[in-house]
N, C-alpha and C positions, 0 to 999 in steps of 0.2 A: 461562607467558606465550605468547601467540600470536605468529606471525611478524610480523604487522602491528603489534602493540604494540611488539615489539622494534625494528622499523624506525623507528617514530615516536620512540621513546626515543632512538635513535641520532641522528636528525635534530635533536631538541630539544637534545641535549647537544654538538653540533658546529656551531658558528656558520657556518663556511665551507661545510660540506656543506649545511646548511640553506639558506644564501643561494643556492648553486649550484642546488639542487633547485628552489627557488621561482622562480629566474630562468628556468630551462629550461621547467618545467611550467606556471608561472603567468604567464610573460611571453612567452618566445620562441614556444612552440608555438601559443598562441592567435593571435598576430599573424601567424604563417605560415599557419595553417589558415583563418582568416577573411579571405579576400582576394577581389578582384573578377575576376581572371583569372590565367592562367599566368605572365605576365610579372611581376605583382605578387608572386606566390608566390616566384619566384626572387629578386626584388629584396629582399623581406622576409627570406628565408632568409639571404641574404648579410649583411644588416644585423644581424639578430637573433643568429644563431649566430656570425657573424664577430666581433661586438663581445664576446660572452660568451667565446669562445675567446681573443680577444686580451687581455681583462682577466685572466681566471683563468690562462691559459697564461703570459702575461708575468710576472705576479706570482709564481706558484709556481716557474717556471723560474729567474727571477732570484734568488729567495729561496734556492733550493738552490745555485745557481751561486756566489753571493757567499759563502755559508757554506763551501763546499768550498775555494774559492780563498783564504780568509783563516783557515782553521782554526788554523794555527800562529801567525799574527799575533795573533789574538784572545787567545791565552794569555799574551801579553806585555803586555797593556794594563792600565793602572791603572783605578780605578773611573770617573774622569772620562773616560778614554780609551774605556771601554766605552759610556758615554753618547753620545759623539761617533760611535762606530761604529754604534750603533743608530739615531741620527739620520740619518747618511749613507745607511745601508742603506734605511731607511724612505722617505726623500725621493728617493733614487735610483730606487727602484721606482715611487713615485708619479709622478715626473717623466716616466718612460718610458710608463707606463700612460696618463697624462692626454693626452700628445701623440699616442699611437696612437689613442686614442678620438676625438681631434679629427680625425685623418686618415682613419679608416675609412670615413666616408660618401663621401669622394671616390674611394676604391677601389671602393666599391659602384657609384657613379655611372659610373665608367669601364667596369666590366664590363656594367652594364645598358645603357648607351648603345651599346656595341659589339654587344650581343645584339639589341637592339630597333630600332636605327637612329633613335632619338629621344632628345632631352634634355628633353622636356616631360613632366612628371609626370602631368598629366591625360590626355595621350595614352597614356602607358605603362600606366595603370590602366584604360584603355578608356572613360573618360568623355568624351573628345573624339576626333573622327575624325583619323586621321593623314594629313597632306598630303604633298606631294613634299618630299624631303629634299635640302638642299644638302650634298653630300658633303664639300666643303672646310670648311664651317662645323662639320659634325659631327666631322670629324677634329681640328679646332682645339679643339673642346670636350672631346673624349675625351682628347686629349694634355694639355690643361690639367688635367683631373681627376687623371690619373696623376702629373703633375708636382707638383700640390699635395699629393698623398698622400706621395710620396717626400720632398719638402722638409720637410713637417711631421714625419715620422718621423725624418729625419736630425737636425733641430733637437732633437727629443726625446732622441735617443740621445746627442747632444753635451751637452745639459743634464744628463741623468741621470749621465753619466760625470763631469762637472765637480763635481756635488754629492757623488757617492760618493767620488771620489779626493781631493777637497778635505777632506772629513770624515775620511777615513782618515789624511791627513797631520796633521790636528789631533788625532786620536785617538792617534797615535804620540807627539806632544808631551805629551799628557795635560793640556792646559790646561782651565780651568773655562769653562763656557758663559756667554756674556753672558745677562743676564736675559730679554731679548726672545726669544732663540732657545730658552732653557730653557723658557719658557712655551709656545711653539709645540710644542716637543719633548714636554712633559708632556701636552699636549692631543691631539696627532695621531700621534706616532710609534707604530710597531707595538709591541704589548705583547710584551715579551721578544724583540723583533726578528723575530717570527714572522708571516708574511703571513696565515696561517690565522686569526690573531686580529685582523684588521683591524677597527677601530672603526666604528660607524655614521657618525659625522661625517666620518671620513677617506674612507669610501665615497662620501658625498654630494659632498665637495669634489673628489676625484680620480678618481671613476668616473662618477657620475651627471651632474654639472655639465659636465665635458668631453664626455661622450657626447652630450648634448642640444645643447650649444653647437656641436659639430661637425655634428650633424644639421641644425640650423637654418642654419649657414653653407653646408652642401652641399645645401640644399633647392632643388628645380628649378623651382618656381613658387610663387605665393601660396597655392594650394590645399594644397600639401604643408606650407608653413609653418604654416597654421592647424591642420592635423591634428596637427602636432608640438606646438603649444602646448597642445592638449587632452591629448595623451599625456604631456607633461612634468608637468602638474599631476596627472593621474591616477596616474602612476607614483610620484611622491613621496608622495602621500597613501596610496595603496594598498599600497606596499611598505614604507614606514617609519612611517606614522601609524596607519592603520586596523588592521593585523594585531595590533599590541600592544594596542590598545584592545579589539578583538574577543576576543583571547585572555584578557585579564583579566576581561572580562564573562562569558564562557562558564565560566571557572574558578569564579567566584563562584556561578553558577547550578547548576553540576554537582557542587559539593562535597557537597551533600546527597543526591545520587543514588547508587545502588549501582553500583560500577565494572563496566564491561562486560568480559567475558572476551576479546572480540575486540580491544577498544581498550586495555584496561588502565585506568590511572588517569585521573582527570579532567583531568590535565595534557595527556594525549594527545588527549582530546576537544577541549580548547581549542586545541591545535596544529592540528587539522584545520580548525577554524573560522578560524584565522589563515591557513591555506593557501588555503581557498576564498574568503576575502575578497580575497586577492591575485589569484587567478584571475579573479574576477568584476569587481572594480573597477579592477584594474591593466590588464587586457587586453580581456576580452570586451566589456564595456559601452562603453568608449571607442572600440574598433575599430568596432563596429556603428554607434555614433553618428557617427563620422567618415565612414563610408561614406555614411550618409544625408545628412549636412550637406554633404559635398563634392558629391554629386549635385545637391542643390538649388542650391548656389552656381554650379555649371557651367551648369545650366539657366537660372538668373537672368541670368548674364553673357551667355550665348548669345542670350537673348531681347532684351537691351539692344542687342547688336550688330546683331541683325536689324531692330529697330525704327529705330535711328538709327546706321547704320554710319559716317557721317561723323564724328559726335561720339564714337563708341565707340573709333575708332582714328584718332588725329591724322595718321598717315602717309597715310591715304586722303583727307584733307580737301583740296579744291581751292577756292581763293577764287573767288567769283562775279565775273565781269567786269561792271563798271558803265559805262553809256554816258550821255552828256549828252542830255537830252530836247530835241527840236527847238524846242518852244514857249519854252524858256528863252532860246535864242539870239534868237528873234523879239522877245521881250519886251525883251531888252537893247538891240536895235537900235532899237526904237520909242522907248525912253527917251532914247537918245543922239542920236537924229535921223538915224540912218543907215538 
């Protein structure tokens, strides 16, 4: 078996490694490479690699940390207690990850605004000219970004600790779970309490949704919001829907073909189709489309402001002074006899 075939086999059989590989190569790198200028390159690098590092780093470190700290404690638990432990560990990790994902865009905004001297997304990516900067307002904005990040992460850490230690207390007592919590536990808790076995739906709820919610909340103007809306739709379809569909389709077509020495089984051929579908539809196409659409939107809005500046910006509107016409006064006098 070739080295390439062995590598693909390894990725196919390790869900966490596969997710990380496709996240970096199929999502992060294209978004960082396909940019409009240097400032966007740095901004996207902070956002893409920062979010990935925060998600996988937080999950894996917390997973190992909790296991080490509770090794003796786990041996004393009943079966019901073990379920509470798995629930608390899972949602303790989820809680911290979700709030960090919500806060990361504000840390990115803080660094970018300090670097570039602007809080305007269209200016940062070079689609609008940069004007004079009010340093006081800029400082207020950057301080606000940092404060929002620290506050969000602090709340997340407190929430995560409350879930974890509360569940550990219930685990020690060994009480049975209420039906509602048991249902949530069965659907979303980590399989075997192992972060590497994170389910697809748990990833959607506690990784993807908080990530894009945070990005939308931290968007710097309407142009960035519209780009994010397209990216959110593309990411979910291309990362969770298209790959599985493409993989199954290629598997069916390639079963009748002779296995390649380079790629090995038809499963590996199908996996490559899955990877390239993520690369193209998750990142490359949406990014190029966003660049084009944003450029057209900025041109359209600039043209509107040029044609009708008073109506385009209410702040510049000055009411027209109206004066009484002289012949109205003369007419009134002639009627009244004056």
